[in-house]
mmCIF file of the N, C-alpha and C atoms, coordinates in Angstrom:
data_MODEL
# 
_entry.id   MODEL 
# 
loop_
_atom_site.group_PDB 
_atom_site.id 
_atom_site.type_symbol 
_atom_site.label_atom_id 
_atom_site.label_alt_id 
_atom_site.label_comp_id 
_atom_site.label_asym_id 
_atom_site.label_entity_id 
_atom_site.label_seq_id 
_atom_site.pdbx_PDB_ins_code 
_atom_site.Cartn_x 
_atom_site.Cartn_y 
_atom_site.Cartn_z 
_atom_site.occupancy 
_atom_site.B_iso_or_equiv 
_atom_site.pdbx_formal_charge 
_atom_site.auth_seq_id 
_atom_site.auth_comp_id 
_atom_site.auth_asym_id 
_atom_site.auth_atom_id 
_atom_site.pdbx_PDB_model_num 
ATOM 1   N N  . MET A 1 1  ? 100.980 96.919  58.124 1.00 0.00 ? 1  MET A N  1 
ATOM 2   C CA . MET A 1 1  ? 100.870 96.728  59.481 1.00 0.00 ? 1  MET A CA 1 
ATOM 3   C C  . MET A 1 1  ? 101.520 97.884  60.293 1.00 0.00 ? 1  MET A C  1 
ATOM 4   N N  . ARG A 1 2  ? 100.836 98.395  61.238 1.00 0.00 ? 2  ARG A N  1 
ATOM 5   C CA . ARG A 1 2  ? 101.336 99.474  62.049 1.00 0.00 ? 2  ARG A CA 1 
ATOM 6   C C  . ARG A 1 2  ? 102.379 98.936  63.051 1.00 0.00 ? 2  ARG A C  1 
ATOM 7   N N  . SER A 1 3  ? 103.316 99.869  63.393 1.00 0.00 ? 3  SER A N  1 
ATOM 8   C CA . SER A 1 3  ? 104.370 99.472  64.333 1.00 0.00 ? 3  SER A CA 1 
ATOM 9   C C  . SER A 1 3  ? 104.212 100.134 65.681 1.00 0.00 ? 3  SER A C  1 
ATOM 10  N N  . VAL A 1 4  ? 104.927 99.797  66.627 1.00 0.00 ? 4  VAL A N  1 
ATOM 11  C CA . VAL A 1 4  ? 104.937 100.565 67.901 1.00 0.00 ? 4  VAL A CA 1 
ATOM 12  C C  . VAL A 1 4  ? 105.269 101.994 67.629 1.00 0.00 ? 4  VAL A C  1 
ATOM 13  N N  . ASN A 1 5  ? 106.142 102.227 66.741 1.00 0.00 ? 5  ASN A N  1 
ATOM 14  C CA . ASN A 1 5  ? 106.583 103.617 66.353 1.00 0.00 ? 5  ASN A CA 1 
ATOM 15  C C  . ASN A 1 5  ? 105.391 104.467 66.005 1.00 0.00 ? 5  ASN A C  1 
ATOM 16  N N  . ASP A 1 6  ? 104.359 103.918 65.216 1.00 0.00 ? 6  ASP A N  1 
ATOM 17  C CA . ASP A 1 6  ? 103.217 104.649 64.883 1.00 0.00 ? 6  ASP A CA 1 
ATOM 18  C C  . ASP A 1 6  ? 102.396 105.015 66.103 1.00 0.00 ? 6  ASP A C  1 
ATOM 19  N N  . ILE A 1 7  ? 102.302 104.234 67.043 1.00 0.00 ? 7  ILE A N  1 
ATOM 20  C CA . ILE A 1 7  ? 101.594 104.483 68.276 1.00 0.00 ? 7  ILE A CA 1 
ATOM 21  C C  . ILE A 1 7  ? 102.327 105.514 69.070 1.00 0.00 ? 7  ILE A C  1 
ATOM 22  N N  . VAL A 1 8  ? 103.582 105.478 69.129 1.00 0.00 ? 8  VAL A N  1 
ATOM 23  C CA . VAL A 1 8  ? 104.391 106.378 69.951 1.00 0.00 ? 8  VAL A CA 1 
ATOM 24  C C  . VAL A 1 8  ? 104.235 107.746 69.202 1.00 0.00 ? 8  VAL A C  1 
ATOM 25  N N  . GLU A 1 9  ? 104.400 107.787 67.943 1.00 0.00 ? 9  GLU A N  1 
ATOM 26  C CA . GLU A 1 9  ? 104.246 109.131 67.183 1.00 0.00 ? 9  GLU A CA 1 
ATOM 27  C C  . GLU A 1 9  ? 102.853 109.681 67.444 1.00 0.00 ? 9  GLU A C  1 
ATOM 28  N N  . PHE A 1 10 ? 101.818 108.938 67.470 1.00 0.00 ? 10 PHE A N  1 
ATOM 29  C CA . PHE A 1 10 ? 100.486 109.426 67.738 1.00 0.00 ? 10 PHE A CA 1 
ATOM 30  C C  . PHE A 1 10 ? 100.416 110.028 69.173 1.00 0.00 ? 10 PHE A C  1 
ATOM 31  N N  . LEU A 1 11 ? 100.953 109.251 70.148 1.00 0.00 ? 11 LEU A N  1 
ATOM 32  C CA . LEU A 1 11 ? 100.928 109.785 71.551 1.00 0.00 ? 11 LEU A CA 1 
ATOM 33  C C  . LEU A 1 11 ? 101.722 111.011 71.665 1.00 0.00 ? 11 LEU A C  1 
ATOM 34  N N  . GLU A 1 12 ? 102.928 111.160 71.059 1.00 0.00 ? 12 GLU A N  1 
ATOM 35  C CA . GLU A 1 12 ? 103.678 112.306 71.069 1.00 0.00 ? 12 GLU A CA 1 
ATOM 36  C C  . GLU A 1 12 ? 102.921 113.519 70.467 1.00 0.00 ? 12 GLU A C  1 
ATOM 37  N N  . LYS A 1 13 ? 102.152 113.305 69.405 1.00 0.00 ? 13 LYS A N  1 
ATOM 38  C CA . LYS A 1 13 ? 101.357 114.314 68.771 1.00 0.00 ? 13 LYS A CA 1 
ATOM 39  C C  . LYS A 1 13 ? 100.247 114.848 69.789 1.00 0.00 ? 13 LYS A C  1 
ATOM 40  N N  . LEU A 1 14 ? 99.636  113.876 70.487 1.00 0.00 ? 14 LEU A N  1 
ATOM 41  C CA . LEU A 1 14 ? 98.624  114.212 71.496 1.00 0.00 ? 14 LEU A CA 1 
ATOM 42  C C  . LEU A 1 14 ? 99.342  115.186 72.525 1.00 0.00 ? 14 LEU A C  1 
ATOM 43  N N  . GLU A 1 15 ? 100.503 114.700 73.002 1.00 0.00 ? 15 GLU A N  1 
ATOM 44  C CA . GLU A 1 15 ? 101.228 115.549 74.071 1.00 0.00 ? 15 GLU A CA 1 
ATOM 45  C C  . GLU A 1 15 ? 101.544 116.872 73.606 1.00 0.00 ? 15 GLU A C  1 
ATOM 46  N N  . GLU A 1 16 ? 102.121 116.960 72.383 1.00 0.00 ? 16 GLU A N  1 
ATOM 47  C CA . GLU A 1 16 ? 102.418 118.262 71.794 1.00 0.00 ? 16 GLU A CA 1 
ATOM 48  C C  . GLU A 1 16 ? 101.220 119.227 71.697 1.00 0.00 ? 16 GLU A C  1 
ATOM 49  N N  . ASN A 1 17 ? 100.095 118.624 71.602 1.00 0.00 ? 17 ASN A N  1 
ATOM 50  C CA . ASN A 1 17 ? 98.834  119.513 71.455 1.00 0.00 ? 17 ASN A CA 1 
ATOM 51  C C  . ASN A 1 17 ? 98.111  119.609 72.796 1.00 0.00 ? 17 ASN A C  1 
ATOM 52  N N  . ASN A 1 18 ? 98.828  119.152 73.828 1.00 0.00 ? 18 ASN A N  1 
ATOM 53  C CA . ASN A 1 18 ? 98.162  119.136 75.164 1.00 0.00 ? 18 ASN A CA 1 
ATOM 54  C C  . ASN A 1 18 ? 96.781  118.496 75.214 1.00 0.00 ? 18 ASN A C  1 
ATOM 55  N N  . ILE A 1 19 ? 96.665  117.330 74.589 1.00 0.00 ? 19 ILE A N  1 
ATOM 56  C CA . ILE A 1 19 ? 95.364  116.634 74.652 1.00 0.00 ? 19 ILE A CA 1 
ATOM 57  C C  . ILE A 1 19 ? 95.598  115.465 75.597 1.00 0.00 ? 19 ILE A C  1 
ATOM 58  N N  . TYR A 1 20 ? 94.653  115.474 76.586 1.00 0.00 ? 20 TYR A N  1 
ATOM 59  C CA . TYR A 1 20 ? 94.713  114.480 77.610 1.00 0.00 ? 20 TYR A CA 1 
ATOM 60  C C  . TYR A 1 20 ? 94.328  113.079 77.022 1.00 0.00 ? 20 TYR A C  1 
ATOM 61  N N  . PHE A 1 21 ? 95.094  112.058 77.530 1.00 0.00 ? 21 PHE A N  1 
ATOM 62  C CA . PHE A 1 21 ? 94.782  110.661 77.043 1.00 0.00 ? 21 PHE A CA 1 
ATOM 63  C C  . PHE A 1 21 ? 95.208  109.675 78.159 1.00 0.00 ? 21 PHE A C  1 
ATOM 64  N N  . THR A 1 22 ? 94.679  108.523 78.044 1.00 0.00 ? 22 THR A N  1 
ATOM 65  C CA . THR A 1 22 ? 95.025  107.405 78.929 1.00 0.00 ? 22 THR A CA 1 
ATOM 66  C C  . THR A 1 22 ? 95.268  106.208 78.057 1.00 0.00 ? 22 THR A C  1 
ATOM 67  N N  . LEU A 1 23 ? 96.064  105.205 78.507 1.00 0.00 ? 23 LEU A N  1 
ATOM 68  C CA . LEU A 1 23 ? 96.343  104.035 77.742 1.00 0.00 ? 23 LEU A CA 1 
ATOM 69  C C  . LEU A 1 23 ? 95.825  102.869 78.542 1.00 0.00 ? 23 LEU A C  1 
ATOM 70  N N  . SER A 1 24 ? 95.419  101.817 77.802 1.00 0.00 ? 24 SER A N  1 
ATOM 71  C CA . SER A 1 24 ? 95.027  100.525 78.352 1.00 0.00 ? 24 SER A CA 1 
ATOM 72  C C  . SER A 1 24 ? 95.126  99.467  77.338 1.00 0.00 ? 24 SER A C  1 
ATOM 73  N N  . LYS A 1 25 ? 95.094  98.251  77.740 1.00 0.00 ? 25 LYS A N  1 
ATOM 74  C CA . LYS A 1 25 ? 95.042  97.093  76.806 1.00 0.00 ? 25 LYS A CA 1 
ATOM 75  C C  . LYS A 1 25 ? 93.630  96.528  76.747 1.00 0.00 ? 25 LYS A C  1 
ATOM 76  N N  . ARG A 1 26 ? 93.152  96.264  75.564 1.00 0.00 ? 26 ARG A N  1 
ATOM 77  C CA . ARG A 1 26 ? 91.800  95.741  75.393 1.00 0.00 ? 26 ARG A CA 1 
ATOM 78  C C  . ARG A 1 26 ? 91.778  94.767  74.293 1.00 0.00 ? 26 ARG A C  1 
ATOM 79  N N  . ARG A 1 27 ? 91.266  93.623  74.635 1.00 0.00 ? 27 ARG A N  1 
ATOM 80  C CA . ARG A 1 27 ? 91.188  92.543  73.554 1.00 0.00 ? 27 ARG A CA 1 
ATOM 81  C C  . ARG A 1 27 ? 92.610  92.281  73.047 1.00 0.00 ? 27 ARG A C  1 
ATOM 82  N N  . ASP A 1 28 ? 92.807  92.488  71.763 1.00 0.00 ? 28 ASP A N  1 
ATOM 83  C CA . ASP A 1 28 ? 94.169  92.316  71.082 1.00 0.00 ? 28 ASP A CA 1 
ATOM 84  C C  . ASP A 1 28 ? 94.539  93.632  70.616 1.00 0.00 ? 28 ASP A C  1 
ATOM 85  N N  . SER A 1 29 ? 94.452  94.691  71.533 1.00 0.00 ? 29 SER A N  1 
ATOM 86  C CA . SER A 1 29 ? 94.748  96.014  70.936 1.00 0.00 ? 29 SER A CA 1 
ATOM 87  C C  . SER A 1 29 ? 95.343  96.858  72.192 1.00 0.00 ? 29 SER A C  1 
ATOM 88  N N  . VAL A 1 30 ? 95.809  98.072  71.769 1.00 0.00 ? 30 VAL A N  1 
ATOM 89  C CA . VAL A 1 30 ? 96.211  99.054  72.757 1.00 0.00 ? 30 VAL A CA 1 
ATOM 90  C C  . VAL A 1 30 ? 95.144  100.119 72.498 1.00 0.00 ? 30 VAL A C  1 
ATOM 91  N N  . LEU A 1 31 ? 94.477  100.556 73.658 1.00 0.00 ? 31 LEU A N  1 
ATOM 92  C CA . LEU A 1 31 ? 93.410  101.445 73.613 1.00 0.00 ? 31 LEU A CA 1 
ATOM 93  C C  . LEU A 1 31 ? 93.943  102.781 74.085 1.00 0.00 ? 31 LEU A C  1 
ATOM 94  N N  . VAL A 1 32 ? 93.717  103.865 73.307 1.00 0.00 ? 32 VAL A N  1 
ATOM 95  C CA . VAL A 1 32 ? 94.125  105.227 73.736 1.00 0.00 ? 32 VAL A CA 1 
ATOM 96  C C  . VAL A 1 32 ? 92.717  105.917 73.947 1.00 0.00 ? 32 VAL A C  1 
ATOM 97  N N  . THR A 1 33 ? 92.432  106.327 75.072 1.00 0.00 ? 33 THR A N  1 
ATOM 98  C CA . THR A 1 33 ? 91.184  107.076 75.370 1.00 0.00 ? 33 THR A CA 1 
ATOM 99  C C  . THR A 1 33 ? 91.588  108.535 75.375 1.00 0.00 ? 33 THR A C  1 
ATOM 100 N N  . VAL A 1 34 ? 90.952  109.369 74.588 1.00 0.00 ? 34 VAL A N  1 
ATOM 101 C CA . VAL A 1 34 ? 91.313  110.743 74.499 1.00 0.00 ? 34 VAL A CA 1 
ATOM 102 C C  . VAL A 1 34 ? 90.108  111.591 75.005 1.00 0.00 ? 34 VAL A C  1 
ATOM 103 N N  . ALA A 1 35 ? 90.304  112.642 75.858 1.00 0.00 ? 35 ALA A N  1 
ATOM 104 C CA . ALA A 1 35 ? 89.325  113.459 76.447 1.00 0.00 ? 35 ALA A CA 1 
ATOM 105 C C  . ALA A 1 35 ? 89.558  114.863 75.980 1.00 0.00 ? 35 ALA A C  1 
ATOM 106 N N  . VAL A 1 36 ? 88.524  115.373 75.249 1.00 0.00 ? 36 VAL A N  1 
ATOM 107 C CA . VAL A 1 36 ? 88.523  116.759 74.749 1.00 0.00 ? 36 VAL A CA 1 
ATOM 108 C C  . VAL A 1 36 ? 87.208  117.325 75.195 1.00 0.00 ? 36 VAL A C  1 
ATOM 109 N N  . PRO A 1 37 ? 87.030  118.701 75.274 1.00 0.00 ? 37 PRO A N  1 
ATOM 110 C CA . PRO A 1 37 ? 85.780  119.281 75.747 1.00 0.00 ? 37 PRO A CA 1 
ATOM 111 C C  . PRO A 1 37 ? 84.525  118.693 74.957 1.00 0.00 ? 37 PRO A C  1 
ATOM 112 N N  . GLY A 1 38 ? 83.615  118.134 75.727 1.00 0.00 ? 38 GLY A N  1 
ATOM 113 C CA . GLY A 1 38 ? 82.443  117.618 75.189 1.00 0.00 ? 38 GLY A CA 1 
ATOM 114 C C  . GLY A 1 38 ? 82.505  116.300 74.425 1.00 0.00 ? 38 GLY A C  1 
ATOM 115 N N  . GLU A 1 39 ? 83.716  115.628 74.405 1.00 0.00 ? 39 GLU A N  1 
ATOM 116 C CA . GLU A 1 39 ? 83.861  114.415 73.675 1.00 0.00 ? 39 GLU A CA 1 
ATOM 117 C C  . GLU A 1 39 ? 84.909  113.588 74.381 1.00 0.00 ? 39 GLU A C  1 
ATOM 118 N N  . ARG A 1 40 ? 84.650  112.230 74.035 1.00 0.00 ? 40 ARG A N  1 
ATOM 119 C CA . ARG A 1 40 ? 85.659  111.263 74.453 1.00 0.00 ? 40 ARG A CA 1 
ATOM 120 C C  . ARG A 1 40 ? 85.911  110.342 73.275 1.00 0.00 ? 40 ARG A C  1 
ATOM 121 N N  . TRP A 1 41 ? 87.088  110.086 72.792 1.00 0.00 ? 41 TRP A N  1 
ATOM 122 C CA . TRP A 1 41 ? 87.442  109.295 71.773 1.00 0.00 ? 41 TRP A CA 1 
ATOM 123 C C  . TRP A 1 41 ? 88.048  107.951 72.265 1.00 0.00 ? 41 TRP A C  1 
ATOM 124 N N  . GLU A 1 42 ? 87.735  106.874 71.688 1.00 0.00 ? 42 GLU A N  1 
ATOM 125 C CA . GLU A 1 42 ? 88.499  105.583 72.034 1.00 0.00 ? 42 GLU A CA 1 
ATOM 126 C C  . GLU A 1 42 ? 89.090  105.200 70.669 1.00 0.00 ? 42 GLU A C  1 
ATOM 127 N N  . ILE A 1 43 ? 90.428  105.110 70.698 1.00 0.00 ? 43 ILE A N  1 
ATOM 128 C CA . ILE A 1 43 ? 91.165  104.820 69.550 1.00 0.00 ? 43 ILE A CA 1 
ATOM 129 C C  . ILE A 1 43 ? 91.908  103.548 69.797 1.00 0.00 ? 43 ILE A C  1 
ATOM 130 N N  . GLU A 1 44 ? 91.631  102.495 69.091 1.00 0.00 ? 44 GLU A N  1 
ATOM 131 C CA . GLU A 1 44 ? 92.213  101.104 69.226 1.00 0.00 ? 44 GLU A CA 1 
ATOM 132 C C  . GLU A 1 44 ? 93.183  100.905 68.044 1.00 0.00 ? 44 GLU A C  1 
ATOM 133 N N  . PHE A 1 45 ? 94.408  100.634 68.498 1.00 0.00 ? 45 PHE A N  1 
ATOM 134 C CA . PHE A 1 45 ? 95.470  100.185 67.577 1.00 0.00 ? 45 PHE A CA 1 
ATOM 135 C C  . PHE A 1 45 ? 95.488  98.656  67.736 1.00 0.00 ? 45 PHE A C  1 
ATOM 136 N N  . MET A 1 46 ? 94.899  97.958  66.724 1.00 0.00 ? 46 MET A N  1 
ATOM 137 C CA . MET A 1 46 ? 94.760  96.577  66.762 1.00 0.00 ? 46 MET A CA 1 
ATOM 138 C C  . MET A 1 46 ? 96.065  95.796  66.375 1.00 0.00 ? 46 MET A C  1 
ATOM 139 N N  . ALA A 1 47 ? 96.181  94.557  66.897 1.00 0.00 ? 47 ALA A N  1 
ATOM 140 C CA . ALA A 1 47 ? 97.367  93.729  66.602 1.00 0.00 ? 47 ALA A CA 1 
ATOM 141 C C  . ALA A 1 47 ? 97.531  93.544  65.169 1.00 0.00 ? 47 ALA A C  1 
ATOM 142 N N  . SER A 1 48 ? 96.316  93.481  64.372 1.00 0.00 ? 48 SER A N  1 
ATOM 143 C CA . SER A 1 48 ? 96.302  93.304  62.952 1.00 0.00 ? 48 SER A CA 1 
ATOM 144 C C  . SER A 1 48 ? 96.888  94.488  62.122 1.00 0.00 ? 48 SER A C  1 
ATOM 145 N N  . GLY A 1 49 ? 97.058  95.706  62.823 1.00 0.00 ? 49 GLY A N  1 
ATOM 146 C CA . GLY A 1 49 ? 97.492  96.802  62.163 1.00 0.00 ? 49 GLY A CA 1 
ATOM 147 C C  . GLY A 1 49 ? 96.335  97.869  61.890 1.00 0.00 ? 49 GLY A C  1 
ATOM 148 N N  . GLU A 1 50 ? 95.119  97.397  62.039 1.00 0.00 ? 50 GLU A N  1 
ATOM 149 C CA . GLU A 1 50 ? 94.004  98.286  61.852 1.00 0.00 ? 50 GLU A CA 1 
ATOM 150 C C  . GLU A 1 50 ? 93.878  99.278  63.019 1.00 0.00 ? 50 GLU A C  1 
ATOM 151 N N  . ILE A 1 51 ? 93.160  100.350 62.731 1.00 0.00 ? 51 ILE A N  1 
ATOM 152 C CA . ILE A 1 51 ? 92.807  101.280 63.755 1.00 0.00 ? 51 ILE A CA 1 
ATOM 153 C C  . ILE A 1 51 ? 91.315  101.462 63.744 1.00 0.00 ? 51 ILE A C  1 
ATOM 154 N N  . GLU A 1 52 ? 90.671  101.399 64.951 1.00 0.00 ? 52 GLU A N  1 
ATOM 155 C CA . GLU A 1 52 ? 89.248  101.561 65.111 1.00 0.00 ? 52 GLU A CA 1 
ATOM 156 C C  . GLU A 1 52 ? 89.108  102.753 66.000 1.00 0.00 ? 52 GLU A C  1 
ATOM 157 N N  . ILE A 1 53 ? 88.180  103.636 65.625 1.00 0.00 ? 53 ILE A N  1 
ATOM 158 C CA . ILE A 1 53 ? 87.936  104.883 66.409 1.00 0.00 ? 53 ILE A CA 1 
ATOM 159 C C  . ILE A 1 53 ? 86.440  104.893 66.768 1.00 0.00 ? 53 ILE A C  1 
ATOM 160 N N  . GLU A 1 54 ? 86.080  105.132 67.941 1.00 0.00 ? 54 GLU A N  1 
ATOM 161 C CA . GLU A 1 54 ? 84.684  105.334 68.436 1.00 0.00 ? 54 GLU A CA 1 
ATOM 162 C C  . GLU A 1 54 ? 84.703  106.695 69.173 1.00 0.00 ? 54 GLU A C  1 
ATOM 163 N N  . LYS A 1 55 ? 83.678  107.489 68.818 1.00 0.00 ? 55 LYS A N  1 
ATOM 164 C CA . LYS A 1 55 ? 83.538  108.905 69.453 1.00 0.00 ? 55 LYS A CA 1 
ATOM 165 C C  . LYS A 1 55 ? 82.232  108.908 70.241 1.00 0.00 ? 55 LYS A C  1 
ATOM 166 N N  . PHE A 1 56 ? 82.379  109.531 71.400 1.00 0.00 ? 56 PHE A N  1 
ATOM 167 C CA . PHE A 1 56 ? 81.171  109.748 72.287 1.00 0.00 ? 56 PHE A CA 1 
ATOM 168 C C  . PHE A 1 56 ? 81.090  111.265 72.489 1.00 0.00 ? 56 PHE A C  1 
ATOM 169 N N  . LYS A 1 57 ? 79.963  111.799 72.072 1.00 0.00 ? 57 LYS A N  1 
ATOM 170 C CA . LYS A 1 57 ? 79.825  113.250 72.138 1.00 0.00 ? 57 LYS A CA 1 
ATOM 171 C C  . LYS A 1 57 ? 78.708  113.616 73.153 1.00 0.00 ? 57 LYS A C  1 
ATOM 172 N N  . SER A 1 58 ? 79.007  114.638 73.892 1.00 0.00 ? 58 SER A N  1 
ATOM 173 C CA . SER A 1 58 ? 78.022  115.147 74.920 1.00 0.00 ? 58 SER A CA 1 
ATOM 174 C C  . SER A 1 58 ? 77.015  115.986 74.233 1.00 0.00 ? 58 SER A C  1 
ATOM 175 N N  . ASN A 1 59 ? 75.744  115.920 74.754 1.00 0.00 ? 59 ASN A N  1 
ATOM 176 C CA . ASN A 1 59 ? 74.733  116.879 74.242 1.00 0.00 ? 59 ASN A CA 1 
ATOM 177 C C  . ASN A 1 59 ? 74.712  118.095 74.994 1.00 0.00 ? 59 ASN A C  1 
ATOM 178 N N  . GLY A 1 60 ? 75.666  118.367 75.944 1.00 0.00 ? 60 GLY A N  1 
ATOM 179 C CA . GLY A 1 60 ? 75.802  119.506 76.697 1.00 0.00 ? 60 GLY A CA 1 
ATOM 180 C C  . GLY A 1 60 ? 74.936  119.591 77.946 1.00 0.00 ? 60 GLY A C  1 
ATOM 181 N N  . GLU A 1 61 ? 74.059  118.605 78.159 1.00 0.00 ? 61 GLU A N  1 
ATOM 182 C CA . GLU A 1 61 ? 73.156  118.614 79.342 1.00 0.00 ? 61 GLU A CA 1 
ATOM 183 C C  . GLU A 1 61 ? 73.938  118.223 80.620 1.00 0.00 ? 61 GLU A C  1 
ATOM 184 N N  . ILE A 1 62 ? 73.659  119.045 81.619 1.00 0.00 ? 62 ILE A N  1 
ATOM 185 C CA . ILE A 1 62 ? 74.372  118.750 82.957 1.00 0.00 ? 62 ILE A CA 1 
ATOM 186 C C  . ILE A 1 62 ? 73.357  118.190 83.848 1.00 0.00 ? 62 ILE A C  1 
ATOM 187 N N  . TYR A 1 63 ? 73.664  117.156 84.558 1.00 0.00 ? 63 TYR A N  1 
ATOM 188 C CA . TYR A 1 63 ? 72.713  116.485 85.508 1.00 0.00 ? 63 TYR A CA 1 
ATOM 189 C C  . TYR A 1 63 ? 73.192  116.718 86.920 1.00 0.00 ? 63 TYR A C  1 
ATOM 190 N N  . GLY A 1 64 ? 72.217  116.533 87.906 1.00 0.00 ? 64 GLY A N  1 
ATOM 191 C CA . GLY A 1 64 ? 72.517  116.623 89.221 1.00 0.00 ? 64 GLY A CA 1 
ATOM 192 C C  . GLY A 1 64 ? 72.881  115.308 89.840 1.00 0.00 ? 64 GLY A C  1 
ATOM 193 N N  . GLU A 1 65 ? 73.120  115.327 91.111 1.00 0.00 ? 65 GLU A N  1 
ATOM 194 C CA . GLU A 1 65 ? 73.553  114.173 91.886 1.00 0.00 ? 65 GLU A CA 1 
ATOM 195 C C  . GLU A 1 65 ? 72.511  112.982 91.871 1.00 0.00 ? 65 GLU A C  1 
ATOM 196 N N  . GLU A 1 66 ? 71.312  113.341 91.665 1.00 0.00 ? 66 GLU A N  1 
ATOM 197 C CA . GLU A 1 66 ? 70.196  112.322 91.569 1.00 0.00 ? 66 GLU A CA 1 
ATOM 198 C C  . GLU A 1 66 ? 70.450  111.363 90.428 1.00 0.00 ? 66 GLU A C  1 
ATOM 199 N N  . GLU A 1 67 ? 71.136  111.736 89.562 1.00 0.00 ? 67 GLU A N  1 
ATOM 200 C CA . GLU A 1 67 ? 71.428  110.922 88.319 1.00 0.00 ? 67 GLU A CA 1 
ATOM 201 C C  . GLU A 1 67 ? 72.229  109.749 88.656 1.00 0.00 ? 67 GLU A C  1 
ATOM 202 N N  . LEU A 1 68 ? 73.019  109.851 89.759 1.00 0.00 ? 68 LEU A N  1 
ATOM 203 C CA . LEU A 1 68 ? 73.766  108.625 90.160 1.00 0.00 ? 68 LEU A CA 1 
ATOM 204 C C  . LEU A 1 68 ? 72.912  107.389 90.494 1.00 0.00 ? 68 LEU A C  1 
ATOM 205 N N  . LYS A 1 69 ? 71.714  107.654 91.019 1.00 0.00 ? 69 LYS A N  1 
ATOM 206 C CA . LYS A 1 69 ? 70.812  106.587 91.349 1.00 0.00 ? 69 LYS A CA 1 
ATOM 207 C C  . LYS A 1 69 ? 70.471  105.857 90.047 1.00 0.00 ? 69 LYS A C  1 
ATOM 208 N N  . LEU A 1 70 ? 70.153  106.566 88.988 1.00 0.00 ? 70 LEU A N  1 
ATOM 209 C CA . LEU A 1 70 ? 69.900  105.947 87.715 1.00 0.00 ? 70 LEU A CA 1 
ATOM 210 C C  . LEU A 1 70 ? 71.063  105.135 87.215 1.00 0.00 ? 70 LEU A C  1 
ATOM 211 N N  . LEU A 1 71 ? 72.283  105.553 87.418 1.00 0.00 ? 71 LEU A N  1 
ATOM 212 C CA . LEU A 1 71 ? 73.457  104.825 87.031 1.00 0.00 ? 71 LEU A CA 1 
ATOM 213 C C  . LEU A 1 71 ? 73.372  103.400 87.559 1.00 0.00 ? 71 LEU A C  1 
ATOM 214 N N  . PHE A 1 72 ? 73.258  103.329 88.878 1.00 0.00 ? 72 PHE A N  1 
ATOM 215 C CA . PHE A 1 72 ? 73.242  102.065 89.615 1.00 0.00 ? 72 PHE A CA 1 
ATOM 216 C C  . PHE A 1 72 ? 72.018  101.216 89.329 1.00 0.00 ? 72 PHE A C  1 
ATOM 217 N N  . GLU A 1 73 ? 70.896  101.832 89.141 1.00 0.00 ? 73 GLU A N  1 
ATOM 218 C CA . GLU A 1 73 ? 69.679  101.090 88.791 1.00 0.00 ? 73 GLU A CA 1 
ATOM 219 C C  . GLU A 1 73 ? 69.777  100.506 87.363 1.00 0.00 ? 73 GLU A C  1 
ATOM 220 N N  . SER A 1 74 ? 70.360  101.245 86.473 1.00 0.00 ? 74 SER A N  1 
ATOM 221 C CA . SER A 1 74 ? 70.398  100.823 85.019 1.00 0.00 ? 74 SER A CA 1 
ATOM 222 C C  . SER A 1 74 ? 71.635  99.779  84.774 1.00 0.00 ? 74 SER A C  1 
ATOM 223 N N  . PHE A 1 75 ? 72.680  99.921  85.491 1.00 0.00 ? 75 PHE A N  1 
ATOM 224 C CA . PHE A 1 75 ? 73.757  99.021  85.247 1.00 0.00 ? 75 PHE A CA 1 
ATOM 225 C C  . PHE A 1 75 ? 74.237  98.291  86.495 1.00 0.00 ? 75 PHE A C  1 
# 
């Protein structure tokens, strides 16, 4: 089982490497969202001790303001 110390060590490593992150609580986990160029990582430290990681990668395409309409129409 992972401890709070494991999460703190991970966060300190992110800080040492100047990697931007945010923290939040999700379900029964602490969620660390990491932003690096072209990618966003969601790292969940679960109460059970497991770690789940999901990566979102950009295809590099840049959209204009008109894309905002699609956002609200779709969601």
